[in-house]
C-alpha positions in Angstrom: 0.0 0.0 0.0 1.5 3.4 -1.0 1.5 6.4 1.2 -1.3 8.1 -0.7 -3.5 5.0 -0.5 -3.0 4.9 3.3 -3.4 8.6 3.8 -7.1 8.9 2.7 -8.5 6.2 5.1 -6.4 7.5 8.0 -7.6 11.0 7.4 -11.2 9.9 7.2 -10.8 7.8 10.4 -9.2 10.8 12.1 -12.1 13.0 11.2 -14.6 10.4 12.4 -12.9 10.1 15.7 -12.7 13.8 16.1 -16.4 14.1 15.6 -17.1 11.3 18.0 -14.8 12.7 20.7 -16.2 16.2 20.2 -19.7 15.0 20.6 -18.8 13.0 23.7 -17.0 15.9 25.3 -19.9 18.2 24.6 -22.7 15.8 25.6 -21.0 14.3 28.7 -18.7 17.1 30.0 -20.1 16.7 33.5 -19.4 13.0 34.0 -16.0 13.3 32.3 -15.1 16.3 34.5 -15.9 14.1 37.6 -13.5 11.4 36.3 -10.7 13.6 35.2 -11.1 16.6 37.6 -11.0 19.0 34.7 -13.4 21.9 34.5 -16.6 21.3 32.6 -16.2 24.5 30.4 -12.8 23.4 29.3 -14.1 19.9 28.2 -17.1 21.5 26.4 -14.9 24.0 24.6 -12.4 21.4 23.6 -15.3 19.3 22.2 -16.7 22.3 20.3 -13.2 23.0 18.8 -13.0 19.4 17.5 -15.9 20.0 15.1 -14.3 22.5 12.8 -11.0 20.6 13.0 -12.8 17.4 11.8 -14.4 19.4 9.0 -11.0 20.6 7.9 -9.6 17.1 8.0 -12.6 15.9 5.8 -12.0 18.7 3.4 -8.2 18.0 3.3 -8.9 14.3 2.7 -10.8 15.3 -0.5 -8.1 17.6 -1.7 -4.5 17.3 -2.9 -2.6 14.1 -2.4 -5.4 12.5 -0.3 -7.8 13.0 -3.2 -5.8 10.6 -5.3 -6.8 7.6 -3.3 -9.9 7.3 -5.3 -9.7 3.5 -5.5 -10.3 3.3 -1.8 -13.5 5.3 -2.1 -14.7 3.3 -5.1 -14.4 6.2 -7.6 -12.2 6.5 -10.6 -12.9 10.1 -11.4 -9.7 11.4 -9.9 -7.5 8.9 -11.8 -8.7 10.0 -15.2 -8.2 13.8 -14.5 -5.4 15.4 -16.5 -3.4 18.3 -15.3 -4.2 21.5 -17.1 -1.3 23.3 -18.8 
């Protein structure tokens, strides 16, 4: 597996885990604060900040080098694209 073929699924997995952790931190900040002794507002804000980061990672996965891993997504549209001169 080449680096580009590995990059796309890793970035998509990273975005999914960021969304999941962000949702967990926002929804369950109170119980997590009790376990970790961290302030509830800190946990909520960290969770909220994970959402735009996850969107950025999703966007980046669809652009540039990660966009070339079209065989992983089941699409061949990127492979047939020619560079414009």
